[in-house]
Each structure stands twice: as structure tokens, then as C-alpha cells.
N, C-alpha and C positions, 0 to 999 in steps of 0.2 A: 371621601365618597369612593368607593372601590369600584374599579370599572372591570365588567366581564367581558372577555373576547367574544365575539359573534361566533355564532356555532360553526360556520363555514371555516372559521381560522383555527378550528382543531385539527390538531396533527394526526397521522395516523398512529404514531408511536404512543405508547401509554404516557399518561401526563406525569405520575408521580416519579419514576426513574429520569424523565428529561428534567424536570424540575430540581433534582438533586444536582444533575450535571451542570445545569445553569449555575446554581450555588457554587459549584467546585471551580466553575471558570470565573466566579467574581461578579455573578449577576445578583443583586439585591433585591430588585424588583423586576418580575419577569413580564408584567404587562407593559411597564414602562419602557424597558428594552426594546421589546417587540414593538411598539408604537414607533420608537426613534427609526429602528430599521427600515420600518415601512414608509418613512419618509426619505428614504436613498434615494437619489436621482435613478438609479436602474428600477426602480419600481419592483422591487422583488416581489414575485408572487407567493401567495401565502402558502403554508405548509400543506401538502407531504414535500414543497422543493426541498432537495436535499441541502442547501445552503443553510436551512435554519437547524438542520439536524445537526451537521459537523462544523460548517464553514464559520457561521457567525459565532458559534459558542467557542469554537477554537480561537478566533481571532480576539475575542473579548478576553479570554485566558491569557492570551499572548501580550495584549494591550498592558494588563495589569503589570505581568513580570518585567517588560520593557521599560515599563515606567521606574522600574527600581534599579534600572541600569544594568539589567542582564541581556545578554544575548541566548537567545533559545533554539534548540535543535529538537523538532518535535517528529516522531515517526510515525508514518502511516502505513500499516499493514493490511492489505486488500487483495484478495485474489484476481487473477486475469479477468479483463473485462468489467471490472466492478465499478470503474469511472474515476480511477486514482487520477488519473492527468486532467481529467474535468474540475476534480475539487481543488488540485493544486493551481489550476488556472486561475479560478474563482477567488481562492485566496490572495493570489497576487493581485488580482483585480481590484479587491476589496479593501485590502490592507490598507492603502494611502488614506481611507477614509476615517481610519484611527489611527494616524500618523506614523503608519508602520512601514517598513519596507522588509518584504518578504519575498524569498526567493524558494521556488519548488524545484526539487532534486530529485531526479530519478536514479535509483541504484544503477539502472541501464546504462547510465552513461558512463560507468566506471568498468563496463567490459573491460576484457584484457584486448589489446589491439590483435588483429587478425591472428598472425602467425602464433603466437602464445596461446589463444584461446582454441586454437584447432589442435595444437598439442595436447593442453590440459583436459578437453573434453574427448580425446580419442576412445573410440571403442564402448562408448557410453550406450546402454540400451534405446534411450529415445532416438538417438542417430542425430541430436542436435549440437551445435558449436556455440552455443549460448543459453541461458535461463537458470541451469542447475547452479546450486551452490560451487564455488571454486572458478566460476565463468568470470568473476569480478576482480578487480585488483583492489581488494579489501585495505590493504595497506595504503595503498595512495588516497583512496576514500578518507580513511582515518587522518593522515597526513594533512589534506586540504582542508578537513574539518577544523583540525586543531590551529593551523594557519587562520582561518575565519575567525575562531574566537579571541586571538591574539590580534587582528588586524582590522576585523570587521569586512573585509573582502572575501567574498567566496569566488574561489578558482575552480572549475572541473572542465574535464575534456567532453566535447560534444561527441556523441555516438550517434553515427546515421546509419541506421539499418538498412537502408536502400543501397549501399554502396556492395561492392562484391557479388553482384547478382542479388541481393537481398540477404546476403549473409552478414553483411554489415562490419562497419570499422570505424575507426575514430576519425574524426573530422574538426580539427583544431581545438581551440580553447574558448570559453566563455568566461566571463567575471564580472561579478555585481556586489554592489555594497548591500548588506543585509542587516538588518535586525534580527531576523527570523528566518531559520532554515527549514523547511518541510522536508523530508527525506522519505520518498514514499517508494515502496514496492512490495511484492508478493510474499518476501520471507523477511521483511525487517523485525528484528527481535526475535528471531528464532536462534534457539541454543541447541547446540551438541548433547547428545543424550548420553555416549558413550556406549562400547560394545557390549558390555553385559546388562545395562538398563535397556538397550534398543532390543536385545533379545527376550527379555524379560516382558517388555512391554508388548512386543509382538505377539507372545505368547499368549499375554491376558487377552488380545484382541483376536486371538483365533488365528493369527498369520497373516502374511501379506496377501493371500485371495480374499479373506474378508474384507481388505481393505482396496480391492481391486486392482491389486498388482500382480504383474505377469512372474515366474519364477525368476527369470533375469532381472528384473527390476527389483525384487526384493533383496536378490545377492548384492546388488549395487547399495544397498541401504547404508551399511557402514561406511562406505566411502562418502557418500554425500554429508553424512553425520560429521565424518572427521573434516570435510571441507568447511565446514562452518567455523571451524576453532578459528580463523584469521579474522572473522567478521566481529569476534567479541568486543576489541576496543573502539568498535564502532559503536556498536550497540551501549558500551560504556558512557558513551558521551550523550547519549539520549537524556532531554530533561523531560520527556513523556512518550509515550506511545498511545495512540489511537488504533483499533482494529475494527477493520468492517470483515463482517462474514456472512455468507450465504445461509439461509435456512436449509438448503438443500446443496451439498457439493457438485452434483451434476450440472447445476446452473451456470458456473462461469465459461465452462466450454460453449453452451448457446451463448451468452453474451458476446465471447470473445469472436465467434462466427458470424453473429449477427454485425457487429462493429465492422468486420471486414467487408461484408456484404454490402455495408453503407459506403465504405471507403471506395469500393469498386465503381459504385455507381456514380462516385465522386471523382473519379479518373484514377485510383490507385490505392496503396496501403501507406498511410500515413500517422498512426498512431498506437499508443500502448504498447503492449507486449510484442507485438507483430509487426509495427512499422517504424518510422523514424520516432526517436524520444520527443517528448514534447519539448523539453529545453533546446534540443536542437533545432526545432522546427521553429520555435520562438526566436531563437536567438541567431539563425543565419542570414548574416551580411555581408558574406565575402562573396558575392554572386550566385547565380542560379545553381542549383544542386540538381544532380541527375532525376530523371524521370521516375516517379514512384513506382515501384514494384510490388505487384497484387501478390501475396502468397498462394501457392497451389492449396488447395484442401488437404493433401498429405502432409505437406509441409507446416501447415498451422497446426493440424491435429498433432503432430509431433510437439510444438511447441507449447500447448497447450498442456498435453499430457505430461511434459517434463514439470511444468510449475506444478501440477497436483501430484504428481507420483514420485518426485525426487525426494521432498519432503512431507509426506502424506499427512493432511491435516489432523488426524486422530492421534499422530504421533508428535507434531508439533505446534500447531496453531492452537489446540484443544489445551495441552496444559500452558501455553502463553496466556491465554484467556484465563481458564479456570484455576490455573495455579496449583497443579496437580502433583507437582514435584515438592518435596518438603524442602524447605532451605533454599528454594529458587527465589531469587532477587526479582520481585514484581514492581514493573514501572508501568503496567497498563492502566491509563487514565480514564479511557472511554471506550466502550463498546458499542457497535451498532449492528443488528442483524437485518438482512436485507431479503425481500421476498424476490419471486421470480421477475418481477418488473424493475429490480433493484430501489424499489421503495423501502425506506426505513420502516420497519414493524416493530422495534424495540430500540431505544437509545438510552443509555444511562452511563453510571460510570463504572469503572473496572471493578470497584469492591461489589456494588448492587450487581453486576454480572457474574461475580465469583457467589454471591449469596444466592442468587437464584439460578447457580448452575445447572443442577439436575433439569430444570424444565427447560431451560433456554437451548441447552445442548443437547438433549435426546432427540431431537427431530434431525441434529445435523451431524452428528458425530461420525457415525459410519455410514451416512449415506453414500449411495454410487458416485464415483467421480468419474465414470466414463460412458 
């Protein structure tokens, strides 16, 4: 006898692509799978809880592969304010229910130490010393991931963004045994285009002004593009890439400012791209950290803009998802589209997203970013 889920259990996202995603993650019986998770001690709420869209399918996919003796590195590409840290925390908390040890790692933890970072980011048009490509020690990240593959122990530097009056610096190291590592960040998987292709793509898109860039920001695009090269060995290690993107690229700015306002009410800035990294916050066991520093509006504006304009979505995230570059290796397993309230309005496999590319990307590709 077939059990039909109750009407209130229907998610916001379309059933067909979501069902295909579940199948790709190894779910043979979606109804039975949903019922099992509904019995979890945490009493997961019904969809549209984002755990159903991303966390539970991804954990099921990881369980299947770890059972074969593999260690998995999963990339999560999502814009500032989209909830990457929350998704990582949920994954870490629920993984033991499937016999998994999962470590959520932010690319933010691999920012260069302060002096090196200041030097590398000098003179950039956003006036920031972190966020854009080149502000991370990608070689160190690749090395630590390789060691984890060999040993099963992940080691990473903690980056506390509350140090140095909010500019941030490293604050010790952490280590954790892990079957699965989630590497999250706004630029995960983005690949360099090259000078000629970058110029051609800009021309097809009517120039940087159409993308919301100032002339100075456009002039720096070749430098940011070249700075992506050292990240290639990291992306090459990914066993899968999940991409979350807004239906309108003006929303991440609102999300980040809303999150900052919430943290101010709680006593300071402590999360995401504007505060202490999630792993540093969870792993601090060496005495009290400095008081949290709430970013001023102008500083937060610069940080958000740096994430949206150093690698404009129409030049980098769109090709990553829709695979518009001939011959580009495609590793995107899943794509989720978020509405203004960060609810999933579409969730499916990367292949389905590419097939539905024109209709899924039309509302977001050239939306204002500021």
C-alpha cells in the first residue's frame, strides 16, 4: 500500500527535480526516507525547513560513499548571508545519526596571517583586506586536505575575525577526525577565465557597468581572475559541489546586513563573512576570546561588495552552474535557488539545473548586485 504524504508536508520546491536529487543521493524510497527522518530525536520540522532541501539528502549521499571506504570532500558554494555556517552546523550535528563524522570547514579559516594579507590586498578598489580571491593561503588548504585524505585527521588554522579591531588574524589551530569534510564559501569551485575570455565575456554582457561594477572595479577583474589559479588544486580534490544561489543577486547584501543587525542585538558580530568563522567559534577552548566587534555599516558594505564584485556572478557562478564554457569540467551535483527569505524555491541535480538553465537563470543572471 502506497502512503501519500499529508498536504502540509509538501515542500516549496518542485517535487520532480527534488525527487531526482534524492535518487542521485541514494534514496530508493522517498516516503520511507522522509518518515525515518521525521522520527529523529531532534524532531525535524516539515519542509520548507532547509535541512530537507540540502542537509538530509547530502548526508544520505555521504553515508553511501563512506560505507564504501571513501573519505569525501564536498564543496558548498553560496553567497554571503545565505546560511552556509548554519547548514554546516546542522550537517555536523546530524551526521552521527548516520554513523558519520563530519567537519564543516570554512575557506575563511585559511585567510593569510594579517601582515601577509595586508600586503596581498593592498590598493584594491573595495578597501578590504579579506574576502576576494588571493586573500587565502590556498596552498596550505590544499596541503591540509591532502594530509586529511591520507590520515583521516583534518587540521586547520582558526581565523578569528574579531582580532585586530575587527580586521582578523589567525588564532591557533584545530584538529578533528572526519569521514566527510564540507568546505564552504562564496567562491568555492570558481575557476579562472583568462584575460582574452574575460574581455570577451564582459563584451557579451555589455561591460562591467551592466554588472553593477565601477570602472575601477572592472579594471581589477583580471587581477582577481589570475588570483583564482592557486585554488585549482583545492577544487580538483572536491568529490562533489553543491551550489546555492539567490533568484536575485541584490538579496545577499540584505541577508548579511540583517544577520549583522541580529548579532548586534545579541552583543556583537559573530558569524559568516563578517564575524568570527564558525569553526573558530565552535572550537575555541583556550580561554576567553576578545569581545565581539560589530562592524560599522561602511565596513560591512565593503566586505559584502567585495564578495559580489570581485567575482561577479554572471562571470563566474553562472558558468559554474550552467556549464557555459565548452570543455569545462563539471562537478556540480546539486543546485538550490533561494527566494528573498532564503527559502528553497527549486532544488535539484546539477544536470537538471543545466537542462533548465534558461528559465532558472533568466531572473538572476544580471540582477543588480548592489
